[in-house]
PAMI-683850 format. One line per field, with one value per residue (C-alpha): residue number from 0; residue in one letter; z, y, x. Coordinates in nm, 3 decimals. Layout:
% PAMI-683850
pos: NUM | ...
code: A | ...
z: Z | ...
y: Y | ...
x: X | ...
***
This chain:
% PAMI-683850
pos: 0 | 1 | 2 | 3 | 4 | 5 | 6 | 7 | 8 | 9 | 10 | 11 | 12 | 13 | 14 | 15 | 16 | 17 | 18 | 19 | 20 | 21 | 22 | 23 | 24 | 25 | 26 | 27 | 28 | 29 | 30 | 31 | 32 | 33 | 34 | 35 | 36 | 37 | 38 | 39 | 40 | 41 | 42 | 43 | 44 | 45 | 46 | 47 | 48 | 49 | 50 | 51 | 52 | 53 | 54 | 55 | 56 | 57 | 58 | 59 | 60 | 61 | 62 | 63 | 64 | 65 | 66 | 67 | 68 | 69 | 70 | 71 | 72 | 73 | 74 | 75 | 76 | 77 | 78 | 79 | 80 | 81 | 82 | 83 | 84 | 85 | 86 | 87 | 88 | 89 | 90 | 91 | 92 | 93 | 94 | 95 | 96 | 97 | 98 | 99 | 100 | 101 | 102 | 103 | 104 | 105 | 106 | 107 | 108 | 109 | 110 | 111 | 112 | 113 | 114 | 115 | 116 | 117 | 118 | 119 | 120 | 121 | 122 | 123 | 124 | 125 | 126 | 127 | 128 | 129 | 130 | 131 | 132 | 133 | 134 | 135 | 136 | 137 | 138 | 139 | 140 | 141 | 142 | 143 | 144 | 145 | 146 | 147 | 148 | 149 | 150 | 151 | 152 | 153 | 154 | 155 | 156 | 157 | 158 | 159 | 160 | 161 | 162 | 163 | 164 | 165 | 166 | 167 | 168 | 169 | 170 | 171 | 172 | 173 | 174 | 175 | 176 | 177 | 178 | 179 | 180 | 181 | 182 | 183 | 184 | 185 | 186 | 187 | 188 | 189 | 190 | 191 | 192 | 193 | 194 | 195 | 196 | 197 | 198 | 199 | 200 | 201 | 202 | 203 | 204 | 205 | 206 | 207 | 208 | 209 | 210 | 211 | 212 | 213 | 214 | 215 | 216 | 217 | 218 | 219 | 220 | 221 | 222 | 223 | 224 | 225 | 226 | 227 | 228 | 229 | 230 | 231 | 232 | 233 | 234 | 235 | 236 | 237 | 238 | 239 | 240 | 241 | 242 | 243 | 244 | 245 | 246 | 247 | 248 | 249 | 250 | 251 | 252 | 253 | 254 | 255 | 256 | 257 | 258 | 259 | 260 | 261 | 262 | 263 | 264 | 265 | 266 | 267 | 268 | 269 | 270 | 271 | 272 | 273 | 274 | 275 | 276 | 277 | 278 | 279 | 280 | 281 | 282 | 283 | 284 | 285 | 286 | 287 | 288 | 289 | 290 | 291 | 292 | 293 | 294 | 295 | 296 | 297 | 298 | 299 | 300 | 301 | 302 | 303 | 304 | 305 | 306 | 307 | 308 | 309 | 310 | 311 | 312 | 313 | 314 | 315 | 316 | 317 | 318 | 319 | 320 | 321 | 322 | 323 | 324 | 325 | 326 | 327 | 328 | 329 | 330 | 331 | 332 | 333 | 334 | 335 | 336 | 337 | 338 | 339 | 340 | 341 | 342 | 343 | 344 | 345 | 346 | 347 | 348 | 349 | 350 | 351 | 352 | 353 | 354 | 355 | 356 | 357 | 358 | 359 | 360 | 361 | 362 | 363 | 364 | 365 | 366 | 367 | 368 | 369 | 370 | 371 | 372 | 373 | 374 | 375 | 376 | 377 | 378 | 379 | 380 | 381 | 382 | 383
code: X | X | X | X | X | X | X | X | X | X | X | X | X | X | X | X | X | X | X | X | X | X | X | X | X | X | X | X | X | X | X | X | X | X | X | X | X | X | X | X | X | X | X | X | X | X | X | X | X | X | X | X | X | X | X | X | X | X | X | X | X | X | X | X | X | X | X | X | X | X | X | X | X | X | X | X | X | X | X | X | X | X | X | X | X | X | X | X | X | X | X | X | X | X | X | X | X | X | X | X | X | X | X | X | X | X | X | X | X | X | X | X | X | X | X | X | X | X | X | X | X | X | X | X | X | X | X | X | X | X | X | X | X | X | X | X | X | X | X | X | X | X | X | X | X | X | X | X | X | X | X | X | X | X | X | X | X | X | X | X | X | X | X | X | X | X | X | X | X | X | X | X | X | X | X | X | X | X | X | X | X | X | X | X | X | X | X | X | X | X | X | X | X | X | X | X | X | X | X | X | X | X | X | X | X | X | X | X | X | X | X | X | X | X | X | X | X | X | X | X | X | X | X | X | X | X | X | X | X | X | X | X | X | X | X | X | X | X | X | X | X | X | X | X | X | X | X | X | X | X | X | X | X | X | X | X | X | X | X | X | X | X | X | X | X | X | X | X | X | X | X | X | X | X | X | X | X | X | X | X | X | X | X | X | X | X | X | X | X | X | X | X | X | X | X | X | X | X | X | X | X | X | X | X | X | X | X | X | X | X | X | X | X | X | X | X | X | X | X | X | X | X | X | X | X | X | X | X | X | X | X | X | X | X | X | X | X | X | X | X | X | X | X | X | X | X | X | X | X | X | X | X | X | X | X | X | X | X | X | X | X | X | X | X | X | X | X | X | X | X | X | X | X | X | X | X | X | X | X | X | X | X | X | X
z: 5.345 | 5.655 | 5.485 | 5.400 | 5.725 | 5.879 | 5.609 | 5.709 | 6.074 | 6.010 | 5.760 | 6.055 | 6.309 | 6.080 | 6.053 | 6.422 | 6.511 | 6.842 | 6.935 | 7.373 | 7.388 | 7.156 | 6.842 | 6.518 | 6.534 | 6.359 | 6.437 | 6.582 | 6.944 | 7.013 | 7.308 | 7.433 | 7.771 | 7.831 | 7.827 | 8.173 | 8.112 | 8.288 | 8.576 | 8.612 | 8.891 | 8.742 | 9.004 | 8.869 | 8.907 | 8.671 | 8.352 | 8.518 | 8.647 | 9.010 | 9.200 | 9.519 | 9.667 | 10.044 | 10.040 | 10.288 | 10.641 | 10.798 | 10.924 | 10.582 | 10.389 | 10.545 | 10.247 | 10.190 | 9.866 | 9.618 | 9.305 | 8.975 | 8.751 | 8.737 | 8.547 | 8.503 | 8.808 | 9.037 | 9.172 | 9.164 | 9.416 | 9.647 | 9.968 | 9.906 | 10.124 | 9.905 | 10.082 | 9.783 | 9.839 | 9.595 | 9.660 | 9.499 | 9.559 | 9.393 | 9.155 | 9.260 | 9.599 | 9.759 | 9.934 | 9.931 | 9.670 | 9.736 | 9.810 | 9.683 | 9.733 | 9.503 | 9.617 | 9.588 | 9.406 | 9.199 | 8.849 | 8.942 | 9.165 | 9.118 | 9.358 | 9.359 | 9.246 | 8.977 | 8.870 | 8.769 | 8.508 | 8.479 | 8.225 | 8.262 | 7.898 | 7.943 | 8.331 | 8.413 | 8.588 | 8.404 | 8.749 | 8.641 | 8.816 | 8.856 | 8.598 | 8.300 | 8.328 | 8.366 | 8.579 | 8.419 | 8.662 | 8.703 | 8.920 | 9.182 | 9.164 | 8.958 | 8.758 | 8.375 | 8.229 | 8.263 | 7.934 | 7.958 | 7.778 | 7.612 | 7.680 | 7.973 | 7.975 | 8.291 | 8.156 | 8.047 | 7.967 | 7.866 | 7.491 | 7.329 | 7.415 | 7.199 | 7.388 | 7.577 | 7.511 | 7.689 | 7.696 | 7.656 | 7.948 | 7.851 | 7.707 | 7.964 | 8.089 | 7.736 | 7.708 | 7.436 | 7.241 | 6.902 | 6.921 | 6.896 | 6.820 | 6.903 | 7.282 | 7.213 | 7.186 | 7.140 | 7.298 | 7.240 | 7.597 | 7.594 | 7.525 | 7.540 | 7.229 | 7.088 | 6.787 | 6.631 | 6.699 | 6.704 | 6.574 | 6.686 | 6.482 | 6.648 | 6.608 | 6.988 | 7.283 | 7.562 | 7.853 | 8.191 | 8.402 | 8.614 | 8.732 | 8.970 | 9.072 | 9.316 | 9.022 | 8.921 | 8.967 | 8.704 | 8.648 | 8.570 | 8.413 | 8.203 | 7.857 | 7.723 | 7.794 | 7.757 | 7.763 | 7.641 | 7.384 | 7.251 | 7.309 | 7.306 | 7.311 | 7.478 | 7.403 | 7.595 | 7.290 | 7.038 | 7.027 | 6.935 | 7.145 | 6.856 | 6.881 | 6.772 | 6.581 | 6.626 | 6.217 | 6.358 | 6.213 | 6.401 | 6.435 | 6.550 | 6.888 | 7.038 | 6.926 | 7.224 | 7.127 | 7.180 | 7.131 | 7.442 | 7.269 | 7.239 | 7.597 | 7.890 | 8.099 | 7.968 | 7.981 | 7.922 | 7.864 | 7.935 | 7.868 | 8.104 | 8.099 | 7.819 | 7.761 | 7.508 | 7.580 | 7.795 | 7.726 | 8.055 | 7.997 | 8.227 | 8.217 | 8.377 | 8.439 | 8.450 | 8.717 | 9.087 | 9.376 | 9.543 | 9.899 | 9.923 | 9.754 | 9.561 | 9.193 | 8.872 | 8.923 | 8.715 | 8.602 | 8.512 | 8.154 | 8.008 | 7.669 | 7.630 | 7.312 | 7.319 | 7.416 | 7.182 | 7.460 | 7.692 | 8.070 | 8.397 | 8.576 | 8.934 | 8.961 | 9.254 | 9.371 | 9.457 | 9.708 | 9.984 | 10.083 | 10.151 | 9.775 | 9.721 | 9.457 | 9.225 | 9.031 | 8.613 | 8.512 | 8.723 | 8.619 | 8.398 | 8.457 | 8.153 | 7.854 | 8.091 | 8.411 | 8.413 | 8.706 | 9.076 | 9.431 | 9.759 | 10.019 | 10.360 | 10.645 | 10.919 | 10.718 | 10.603 | 10.956 | 11.041 | 10.790 | 10.809 | 11.200 | 11.119 | 10.872 | 10.589 | 10.354 | 10.144 | 10.094 | 9.866 | 9.846 | 9.976 | 10.303 | 10.343 | 10.319 | 10.572 | 10.820 | 10.831 | 10.859 | 11.120 | 11.180 | 11.106 | 10.824 | 10.452 | 10.238 | 10.051 | 9.668 | 9.412 | 9.033 | 8.778 | 8.456 | 8.142 | 8.203 | 8.044
y: 0.101 | 0.252 | 0.279 | -0.062 | -0.190 | 0.024 | -0.113 | -0.519 | -0.471 | -0.276 | -0.555 | -0.843 | -0.612 | -0.609 | -0.968 | -1.028 | -0.885 | -1.051 | -1.039 | -1.068 | -1.192 | -1.474 | -1.440 | -1.695 | -1.986 | -1.846 | -1.472 | -1.206 | -1.164 | -0.850 | -0.779 | -0.432 | -0.349 | -0.085 | -0.401 | -0.644 | -0.971 | -1.260 | -1.400 | -1.716 | -1.943 | -2.152 | -2.460 | -2.327 | -2.739 | -2.849 | -2.727 | -2.609 | -2.795 | -2.665 | -2.739 | -2.647 | -2.635 | -2.549 | -2.311 | -2.496 | -2.210 | -2.222 | -1.948 | -1.881 | -1.898 | -1.645 | -1.490 | -1.333 | -1.551 | -1.261 | -1.531 | -1.326 | -1.609 | -2.053 | -2.253 | -2.592 | -2.680 | -2.341 | -2.073 | -1.720 | -1.510 | -1.218 | -1.036 | -0.772 | -0.491 | -0.384 | -0.580 | -0.706 | -1.010 | -1.280 | -1.633 | -1.942 | -2.274 | -2.566 | -2.593 | -2.978 | -3.004 | -2.650 | -2.670 | -2.369 | -2.365 | -2.045 | -1.688 | -1.438 | -1.044 | -0.779 | -0.422 | -0.118 | 0.182 | -0.053 | -0.071 | -0.422 | -0.393 | -0.342 | -0.008 | -0.230 | -0.499 | -0.401 | -0.744 | -1.033 | -1.264 | -1.670 | -1.789 | -2.170 | -2.173 | -2.005 | -2.013 | -1.612 | -1.420 | -1.053 | -0.792 | -0.503 | -0.148 | 0.173 | 0.409 | 0.204 | -0.080 | -0.461 | -0.653 | -1.000 | -1.248 | -1.602 | -1.849 | -1.834 | -1.443 | -1.325 | -1.004 | -1.064 | -0.767 | -0.470 | -0.433 | 0.005 | 0.095 | 0.365 | 0.350 | 0.302 | -0.031 | -0.143 | -0.460 | -0.739 | -1.112 | -1.330 | -1.426 | -1.666 | -1.797 | -1.403 | -1.171 | -1.025 | -0.845 | -0.552 | -0.232 | 0.091 | 0.338 | 0.707 | 0.817 | 0.686 | 1.041 | 1.152 | 1.094 | 1.325 | 1.311 | 1.170 | 0.828 | 0.884 | 0.543 | 0.179 | 0.078 | -0.276 | -0.377 | -0.703 | -0.678 | -0.804 | -1.031 | -0.959 | -0.538 | -0.440 | -0.287 | -0.342 | -0.595 | -0.546 | -0.255 | -0.369 | -0.158 | -0.190 | 0.061 | 0.325 | 0.763 | 0.912 | 0.804 | 0.683 | 0.560 | 0.479 | 0.828 | 0.954 | 1.349 | 1.646 | 1.982 | 1.802 | 1.558 | 1.223 | 0.852 | 0.571 | 0.219 | 0.034 | -0.284 | -0.569 | -0.479 | -0.827 | -1.180 | -1.557 | -1.741 | -2.086 | -2.096 | -1.703 | -1.433 | -1.134 | -0.726 | -0.504 | -0.193 | 0.134 | 0.350 | 0.095 | -0.082 | -0.421 | -0.690 | -0.854 | -1.239 | -1.197 | -1.455 | -1.516 | -1.411 | -1.046 | -1.142 | -0.939 | -1.074 | -0.903 | -1.154 | -0.944 | -0.612 | -0.410 | -0.150 | 0.122 | 0.260 | 0.373 | 0.722 | 0.754 | 0.679 | 0.888 | 0.747 | 0.519 | 0.143 | -0.002 | -0.408 | -0.647 | -0.986 | -1.268 | -1.619 | -1.845 | -2.214 | -2.461 | -2.347 | -1.999 | -1.654 | -1.438 | -1.072 | -0.789 | -0.466 | -0.166 | 0.157 | 0.430 | 0.638 | 0.703 | 0.897 | 1.103 | 1.148 | 0.762 | 0.676 | 0.371 | 0.327 | 0.155 | -0.032 | -0.413 | -0.654 | -0.974 | -1.139 | -1.501 | -1.566 | -1.893 | -2.090 | -2.370 | -2.151 | -1.845 | -1.655 | -1.381 | -1.359 | -1.207 | -1.463 | -1.508 | -1.821 | -2.036 | -2.252 | -2.654 | -2.718 | -2.548 | -2.582 | -2.211 | -1.988 | -1.834 | -1.641 | -1.703 | -1.413 | -1.472 | -1.172 | -1.132 | -1.075 | -1.329 | -1.526 | -1.712 | -2.016 | -2.237 | -2.085 | -1.902 | -1.792 | -1.751 | -1.676 | -1.711 | -1.883 | -1.760 | -2.031 | -1.907 | -1.841 | -2.249 | -2.338 | -2.119 | -2.293 | -2.627 | -2.679 | -2.535 | -2.766 | -2.583 | -2.780 | -3.056 | -3.364 | -3.336 | -3.218 | -2.816 | -2.968 | -3.259 | -2.951 | -2.777 | -3.001 | -3.030 | -2.634 | -2.392 | -2.071 | -1.919 | -2.147 | -1.989 | -1.960 | -2.217 | -2.128 | -2.190 | -2.225 | -2.246 | -2.419 | -2.544 | -2.911 | -3.189
x: 1.640 | 1.462 | 1.141 | 1.153 | 1.243 | 0.967 | 0.657 | 0.795 | 0.720 | 0.385 | 0.345 | 0.403 | 0.232 | -0.088 | -0.061 | 0.005 | -0.357 | -0.529 | -0.862 | -0.866 | -0.553 | -0.585 | -0.328 | -0.286 | -0.044 | 0.262 | 0.250 | 0.493 | 0.328 | 0.154 | 0.153 | -0.113 | 0.064 | -0.255 | -0.430 | -0.587 | -0.538 | -0.690 | -0.542 | -0.312 | -0.112 | 0.156 | 0.363 | 0.722 | 0.859 | 0.581 | 0.773 | 1.108 | 1.421 | 1.479 | 1.822 | 1.912 | 2.258 | 2.402 | 2.676 | 2.923 | 2.975 | 3.363 | 3.522 | 3.652 | 3.354 | 3.073 | 2.863 | 2.534 | 2.518 | 2.489 | 2.495 | 2.721 | 2.729 | 2.695 | 2.926 | 3.002 | 3.180 | 3.156 | 2.937 | 3.061 | 2.885 | 2.977 | 2.839 | 2.640 | 2.828 | 3.113 | 3.345 | 3.545 | 3.567 | 3.504 | 3.351 | 3.411 | 3.192 | 3.164 | 2.825 | 2.768 | 2.819 | 2.843 | 3.145 | 3.374 | 3.717 | 3.831 | 3.838 | 3.911 | 3.961 | 4.147 | 3.976 | 4.186 | 4.304 | 4.598 | 4.570 | 4.547 | 4.286 | 3.868 | 3.715 | 3.394 | 3.195 | 2.945 | 2.884 | 3.089 | 3.144 | 3.268 | 3.414 | 3.502 | 3.615 | 3.881 | 3.958 | 3.877 | 3.648 | 3.535 | 3.485 | 3.254 | 3.425 | 3.342 | 3.529 | 3.421 | 3.679 | 3.648 | 3.918 | 4.013 | 4.153 | 4.214 | 4.053 | 4.274 | 4.244 | 4.583 | 4.551 | 4.543 | 4.456 | 4.216 | 3.950 | 3.929 | 3.606 | 3.503 | 3.127 | 2.880 | 2.850 | 2.682 | 2.472 | 2.746 | 2.718 | 2.936 | 2.867 | 3.099 | 3.451 | 3.604 | 3.359 | 3.122 | 2.787 | 2.678 | 2.369 | 2.574 | 2.398 | 2.557 | 2.259 | 2.038 | 1.943 | 1.907 | 1.519 | 1.359 | 1.666 | 1.808 | 1.948 | 2.368 | 2.528 | 2.437 | 2.370 | 2.421 | 2.750 | 2.988 | 3.283 | 3.620 | 3.747 | 4.071 | 4.123 | 3.727 | 3.693 | 3.398 | 3.377 | 3.022 | 2.742 | 2.388 | 2.137 | 1.807 | 1.566 | 1.437 | 1.523 | 1.425 | 1.552 | 1.277 | 1.415 | 1.233 | 1.313 | 1.094 | 1.154 | 1.038 | 1.201 | 1.452 | 1.596 | 1.528 | 1.482 | 1.532 | 1.461 | 1.760 | 1.630 | 1.826 | 1.839 | 1.950 | 1.758 | 1.986 | 1.697 | 1.640 | 1.932 | 1.841 | 1.953 | 1.670 | 1.728 | 1.510 | 1.588 | 1.264 | 1.338 | 1.180 | 0.856 | 0.972 | 1.172 | 1.438 | 1.603 | 1.983 | 2.118 | 2.518 | 2.543 | 2.456 | 2.065 | 1.843 | 1.455 | 1.150 | 0.989 | 0.736 | 0.596 | 0.396 | 0.081 | 0.069 | 0.357 | 0.565 | 0.634 | 0.299 | 0.133 | 0.133 | 0.279 | 0.428 | 0.474 | 0.761 | 0.776 | 1.091 | 1.165 | 1.150 | 1.220 | 1.091 | 1.086 | 0.926 | 0.543 | 0.563 | 0.699 | 0.733 | 0.800 | 0.733 | 0.536 | 0.636 | 0.479 | 0.679 | 0.564 | 0.763 | 0.585 | 0.859 | 0.677 | 0.591 | 0.863 | 0.750 | 0.671 | 0.803 | 0.544 | 0.513 | 0.300 | 0.427 | 0.264 | 0.266 | 0.200 | 0.104 | 0.210 | -0.009 | -0.368 | -0.218 | -0.294 | -0.187 | -0.234 | -0.119 | 0.063 | 0.183 | 0.451 | 0.472 | 0.758 | 0.607 | 0.848 | 0.690 | 0.371 | 0.234 | 0.195 | 0.541 | 0.611 | 0.913 | 1.049 | 1.042 | 1.155 | 1.477 | 1.836 | 1.885 | 2.203 | 2.372 | 2.210 | 2.212 | 2.053 | 1.717 | 1.723 | 1.888 | 1.821 | 1.964 | 1.738 | 1.847 | 1.885 | 1.758 | 1.408 | 1.455 | 1.492 | 1.169 | 0.945 | 1.103 | 0.992 | 0.580 | 0.594 | 0.544 | 0.794 | 0.702 | 0.889 | 1.208 | 1.534 | 1.427 | 1.322 | 1.602 | 1.829 | 1.639 | 1.615 | 2.018 | 2.095 | 2.177 | 2.021 | 2.382 | 2.435 | 2.529 | 2.268 | 2.115 | 2.103 | 1.816 | 1.869 | 1.604 | 1.677 | 1.487 | 1.362 | 1.564
***
């Protein structure tokens, strides 16, 4: 069975051959991460919808605006300084609805917020905390249950009414060893048990970690992408990115070449937003300069399905007069919201006064802002 799978992928790779970045019409997409691709610039509003939400500011609702999840009714927001505050804002108006804080050492409390999921279908908030725990509260902050995971699952997203989907980081630092289990898992919302293990084909663990004599640095990127109605699973130890269907089917989507297992240093490929026309990706070079404190340099790539071509791309926000890039490979939010950004009020006021905003919703909001106001939240969504 394993040999058949390898032969099938090899056949797909052969059929997906490309020349000068051009690809055949109905092929598996192949990305040569060792190549330099022509550069292209796009305007975000030409192919995505953008929504701006100014968060209400008052003595109770003062936030740094780190958006954790977005529902149809609410925005779930926290601060970046680990103070334990959870803010719920109205999605349409930006008005503050409720502030919750259950940080502490008790059995019904979280020690820190490593992430949050808003499940409006069940009126619940999932707080990912230390010690492989997920604390579940209702929308008023009342404790409901604790999910004690037997996996080191850090990257977690809402999957369906009964389950979460996550990536197990427990073998992230076992580079060069053979795999021992699945790493993408479906998790029960009721008790935290693994309801399904998803096995992506590979043998040897290969993760974005750079070591020296004194320690290591790791690049913790997201191994799951929910975008445009699809669920794409990324595994740096494999050379294929797969779409995952609700029935458990894995479908090869993108293949990177050369193999990461054969590159020194490796270049790892991650999935970004995809639309009817464009598939955005990020190629990250596995290098880090310990003296300068920088590394893991990335190129944002885009496959254009109409042109059947690959580009190194920059996407700019068309609501600004000057070029202002937008991240197309940042943390995914959910199946409805592709990306979120927190726009600092004082910076928006300064830009507005300099006349660097084009006519439109953002300019209108900026004209009413005070420098001390809460951030304005920018949501990026698929064109309707």
